[in-house]
N, C-alpha and C positions, 0 to 999 in steps of 0.2 A: 504494500500500500504506500503511495507516495503522498507526502505532505509538503508541497512546494510553497504554498501560500496559505496563511491563516485568514479565514473569513469569519469574523465574529457573528455576522448576521446569520450565517448558516446554523450556528448553535443556538441563537436566540429563536430561530424558527423551530428548532427541536423542542424548545420550551413551549412554544405555541401549540405544538401537537399534543403534548402529554401533560402539561402543567398549567391549567387555566389561571391560577393565582399568580404564579411567577411570570407567566407570559404577559398578563395585563400590567403588572408592576414594571416589567422590563420595558414596555413600550413608553413609559413615562420617564425613563432614566437615559440620559444621553450617554453615548459610548465613544471614547476617543482613543485611538491608537497612539501610543506614546513610548518612544524608545528610552526616555529618561527615567522611567520607573523600571525596576528590575523584574517585577512580576505583574501584579494588578492591584487596583485599589479604588476607593471612592473618595470624592472630595466635593467641595462646593465651588461652583464656577463664579467668576465675577458678576455674571448675570443673575445670580441667585437661583441656580439649579443644581441639584445633585447630579453628578456625572460619574461614570465609571471609566477609569483609564486602564489600559492594559498594554503590555509589551507583546507584540505579535510573535517574537522569537520564543519567549517563555511559553506562550500558549501552544506553539507548534511542538516544542520539546515535550510539553505535558501530554499532548496527544500521542506522540511516539512512545513515551514511557508507558502510557496507559494501554496501548495496543499490545505490549509485550505480556501483560498479565490479565487483560480483560477482553471479553468478546466485543464490548462496546468501547472503542478507542476514544470516544468523545465524552465518556462518563465523567471524568475528572474535570473537564472544562465546564460542563454544566454545573458540577458541584461548586466550582470556583465562582461562577456567576451567582449561585444561590448564597454562597458565603458572603459575597460583597453586599447583596441585597439585605441579608440579615443585619449587617452592620448598620444600615440605614434604619431598618425597622426598630432595632433595639436602642437607637439613640446614641450609639457609640461615637458618631461624628458630631453630635450636637449636645443634647441635654445631659448625657452621662460622660462627656469628655472631661478628663481630669483638669482641674483648674490650674495645677502647676505644670502641665504639659505631659505628654506621653513618655513613658519609660518602657523598658523591656518587659517588666512585670505587667504593666497595664495592657500592652500589646498582646501578650500571651494569654492573660486572663480573659480578654475579650474573645480571642480566637477559641479558647477552650469552651466558653459559654455557647458560642455559635455551633461549633463542630459537634457538640452533643446532640444537635438536632439533625445533622446530616452525616453520621459517622461512617457510612459505607459509600459515600459519594466523592471522597477526596483521596489524594495520594496517601499511601500508607505511612509516610514519614511526617504527616501534618500533626499539629498540636491536637491531641485527642485524649480525653480523660479515660483512664483504664488501660492505656497502651504506652509502650516505650518509656520515655522519660517521665511520663505522667501516669504510670500504671497504678499508683497508689491513690489517685484522685477519683472521687465518684463522678458519675455522669449526671447531667441535668441541673447543675447549679448556675447561679447568676454570675455575671462578670465580677461583681463586688465580692462574692463568696470565694471565687477562685483567687482573686487578688490577695485575700487574707491568708490563703493556704500556700501561696507560692513564696519561696525563700527570698528575702531581701537581697541576698548575694547576687541575684540575677541582674541587678541594676549596677553592679560594680563594673568598672572598666570603661566608663564613658557614659554620657547622657543617653545617646541613642534615641530611638523612638521617632526622630524627626526625619532621618534618612536623607537629609539634604536640605535644599531651600524649601521653606514652608509654602504650601499652597501650589507648588509647581511640580510636585512629585519628587524632585531632588534626584541625586545620583544613586541613592540607596546604599550600596556597598554592604559589607558585613555589619551585622548588628541590628538594632531596632528597625522594624518596619521593612527590612530588606527582603524578607521572605526567605532568608538563608540561615537564620539562627533559631535553634530550638524547635524546628519543624514548622516555622511560619511560612505560609504560602502566599501572603499578600503584603502590600505596602501600605503603611499608615502615615506616610510622611505628609500627605496633603491635609492632615487634620491640624497642623500647627497654625499659628496666627492668633489674632485677637478674637475673643469670644464674640459671636454675632456676625463675624465676617465684615468685610469692607462695605460700608454703606448699608449695613443691615441685611446683607445678602443671605445670612444664615436664617433670619426670620422668614424671609421670602421663600427660601428653599424648604424650610420646615412646613410652611403652609401648603406649598405645592406637593410635598411628599404626602401629607395627610390626605389631600384630595386624591392623589394617585392610589393610596391605600384603600380609600373608600371604593374607588372604581374596581380595583382588583378584588376586594372583598365581595362586592356584588356579583362579579363575574364568577368567582369561585362558588358562591352559593347557588348559582344557576347551573354551572357546568361541573362542579366537583373541585375538591381541594387538592387532589393529587397527593404528593408526598409531604405536604406541609404537616409538621408534627402537631399533636394535640396541644402541647405546651405553647407552640408558636401561634396557633389559632387563638388560644386564650389571650395571649399577649396582644395580638392584633385587635381583638374585640375590646380589650381594655383601652387601647389607644383611641379607638373610634368612638367609645362610649363617653359622652359628655359627663364629666364628673362635677357635681355641684358641691361647693364647700358648705355643708349644712350649718356650720358655726356662723358663717357670714349671713346666711339666710335667717338664722335665729336672731342674730343681732339686728338685722334689718327689720324683722317683724317687731322687735321690741321698740325700735326707734319709731316705727309707724304707729305703734300704740301710744307712745308719748305724744306724738303730733295730734293724734285723735282726741287728746285730752285738753286741747286748747279751745278757747271760746272767745267770741267777740264781746267787747265791752266799750261803751261810750266814755267810761271813766279813764281809759288809757288812750293817749294820743298815738295815732298811727304814724310811725316814723317816715314812711314813704309818702303818705298822702294825709298830712295833718289837717284836721278839722273837715276832711272830706269823707274819709271812711273811718269806721270805728277801729280802735286798736285791738290787740289780741292779749288775752290774759291766759297764762299757763299755770296749771296747778303744779305742786311740787313734784309729784311723780304720778305715773299712770298705774292702773291696776291690771295685772295680767294673771289669768288663770292657767295653770299647767295641770292638766288631768293626766294621771299616770296609770296605765293599765297594770293591774296586779295579777293577771292570769299567769300561770306557770310557763306558758309558751313565749312570754316576753323574757328574753335572756338577760342574765346579769351584766353581760358586756355592754348591751344596749343601754341599760339603766345607768351603769357606772359612767359611760362616756357622756351621757346627757346630763347627769348630775354634776359632773366636773365642770361643764360649760355654764350651767346655771349659777355655779359659785361666782363666776365672773360677772354675771348679769344682775345679781340680786341688788346691787346698789343703784341700778339705773331705774328700775321700776319696782312697784310693790308686787311681789310674786306670791300668789296663793297656790299651794300644792293641794290638788284634789285627787287622792287615791280612789280608785274605783275598780269594781269587777262587774257584777250585774246591778250594783247599787252604789250609792255614795253614803258613807257614814260621816255625818257632820262633825262627830267628835274626833275624827282622824284628819280633818282638813286643818291646815296650818298656814300661817303667813311666814314666808322666808324673809327675815329681817336683814337689813344691810349689815355686813360684817360677820354674820353668823356662819359657822362651819357646819355643813350638813353632809351626811353620807347616805349613799343609796341603801334603802332597806325596804323589805316587803312587809306590809301591815295588813293585807287582806289576801284572800285566795278564792278561787272560783272561776266562773265563766266570764264573759265579756258582753256588756251592753253599752253602746255609745249614747243611747238616750239618757242614761242616768247622769253622766257628767254634763251633758249639754243642757238638760233641764235645770240642773243645779246652777250652772253659769247664767242661764237665761233669767233665773229668779234673783240674781244678785247683779250689782253694778260692776261690770268688767269692760275694759277697753279692748281686750283681745283674749283669745282662747287657743291654746296649743294642746293637742292630744298626742301623747307618746304611747304607741301601741303596735301590735303586730298585724292590725287590720282584720283580725279574724272575728268579724261580727257584721251584721247588716248595717246599711247606711242609716244614720240617725236623723232625727228631726232637725229642722233648720236652726241655725244659731243666730242670736240677736246681735252678736258682735263678730268681728272678723275671726275666722277660725282657720287653723293650719294643722296639718297632720305630720308627725314625724315617726318614721318606722325603720325597719331593717330591710334587707334585700328581698326576703320572702314576702314581707308586707307590700313592697312595691309591686310584686308580681300578682298578689291576690287582692289588691285594693279595688274598691267599688268605683263606679263611675261618678265623678264629682268635678266641679269646676274649682273647688278649693285646692290649695297647694298641698302636695304630698311630697315630703323630702326624705331621702334616705340618710340615716345616721350611720356613718362608718366609724371605724376605730380611730 
């Protein structure tokens, strides 16, 4: 078999045939032949795009070596393509790039984390947990976990990791990112430079990458995920899922309750329109009801995380804690006073009925109502004040149809 000229497009086409996800993602990544890099790598272009650079001679040699031991001589090249795309998905070029710059240990740790997902698709001398130099390392860990397990002595003998001039691929050579030390097969030299890239190019590239991931995700759902590992699918879903900071939402709800406690009064001069419009008078604090589901299906972790945040908010509003199951016991209701230290505890047990806390709050004067629950009960009667629900991931999936806000509380 003759390999006179390496054509990367030929191997990208192979991805299109068998790997819908990688094929769709590949279409969004520019590919540049570059003799200045010793192997292959990914980087951010000045135009704010992620691109893959590769040395054609290295790719040709890889095909020749693969043909000696494998019926599919292009298998390792396809594996290298996937390896580079994993770097992008896992944020190694952007959000998880070391602040102090790349070192040999960082390079290897990242490669170990990636190669755990594609162990049989790469040259046998690559960085792989459970084999060769890394035989004692378990498979399936994160980059940070591998970094903590690798000996610091790996970084001795020069800085490495940059492989030459940052952002241009550099000359590589022996050492970090050259693809020639400790079984590394790619070049990380294009990851140097200032955080964010010149002119904010990294932020632009990250936005484009997320859009590319969405398209690839949709295509994989329609045509199949191919060889994408279960762990990587979970990671991709996490990236594409919009995460809401529940603590910020909680604080925002509290501030909105305080604003709701303001009223007009002619006795106060309006600062913007004096003697034209009435001024505003604000009470000292607003009153907020927090109803806490006492059923056993509400986990201690959910309660502990929520109580810890309430500790910070008790000074902003008057918080009334309303424990409930199928009823509300007025003797167990208490006001959380400013400066008080409170810890999570269960004071009731039983089923769940959302009408009970709603009716209690409706009968008293409150500016806002938050219900912490797992949502395992029917939709309640209407609330007279603004109401918000806070729950866990299971509650988000089983929640009833409502226009009120439902927020997931995470650890």
